[in-house]
N, C-alpha and C positions, 0 to 999 in steps of 0.2 A: 243220225239214226241210231246212235249208240244207246245202250241200255234198254233196247226193245226186248221183251221176253217173247220168244217165238217158239212155237211147237210145230214140228213137222210130223204128220201122221201119214205114212206111206209103207205099204207092204214090200216094196222093192228096197231091201236093206242097204245095198250098196249105193243106190241113188240117194236115199234119205240121209245116210251118214256122210256122203260126200257133200251134199247140199248143205248140211248142218255145218260141216267144217269150213266150207267156202263162205258161209254167212258169218261164222265166228271170226274169220279173218278180217271181216269188214265191220267188226265191233257189235254185231248182233248176238245176243245171248240165245243161241238156238239149241234146242233139244230135239232128238228124233226118237220116235217109237214106230213100231212096225205092224200095228193092227188097230182096227177101230176100237176094240175093247181096251187095249193099252192106252190109246189116246184119251179115251174118256176117263180112265183111271188116273192118268197123268195130269189132268186139269187141276186137281187139288195141290199137287206137289210143285208143278211148274208155274202155275198161275199165269198162263200166257196172255198176252195182249193181242197177239196175232197168231193164227193157226194156218198152216199150209196143209191142205187136206186132200188126199187122193180120193177120187170118186169110186173106184172099184178096188175092193179088198176082199180077201177070201172070207173073213169072219163077219164083216158088216158092210152094208152099203154106205158110201160116203155121205149120202143125203140123210141117212138115219143118224150118222155120227154128227153131222151138221146140226140136226135138230137137238141132239143131246148137248152139244156145246152151247147152243143158244139158250137152252133151258137152264144150263148151269150158270151162264153169265151172258146176257144179250149184248154186252158191250164188246165182247171178243170179236174182232174182225176175222173173217175166214176167207182165205183165197183157195178156191177149189182148183184141183190139178188133176189132169187125166191124160192118158195116152189113148183112151177109148171114147172120147167125148163126142157128143152130138149137140146140135144147137138146142134141142129139147131139154137135155139134161142140164145144160148151162142155164137156160131160162128157169127151170125148176129150182136149181140151186140158188139163183138170185131171188126168186120168190120166197124161198125159205130163209133168206137173210144173209147169203154169202155176199162178201164185198165184191169179189170178181171171180173170173173163171179163166184159167189158162191151160194151154195144151202142152204136153211133152212132145219133143224135147224142150226143155226150159232154157230160154235166153236169160242168163244171169242178170244182165243189166236191166232187161225188161221186168224181171221179177223184183229186183231192188226198187225200181220205180213204183211198182204196185205195193210193195211193203211200205215205202215212204208215204204213198197216198193213203193207205189203210191206217197208218199211224196218225197222220194228220186228221183224218176223219174221226178216229177214236178220241183223240185229244180234244176235239171240238165238242164232243157229246158229253 
């Protein structure tokens, strides 16, 4: 999974930066930003292949950010992440193009498997 460009968009600064560091230790080039607007702006600089995106943020709804990501580059795989999820929002995220949907607290090994699967799907397309 080395050399994956990954962007984390989550308003929980400590969570996002810790997750970014843990992924970097595993050879993933992870960058974290802390709002939906920052995330959309970072797409040009980071050029992510995979995005881990929080569903609820103060400035923008994660589903709106997801649409912006897919408009920017439909090949970017997005893993939705939330501590406030419902089945309905998960289904809606998948309908809008999310690769998968996971709940906080995050199991790092489970997340790594989802990142690996998203990367494999992206490489096939």
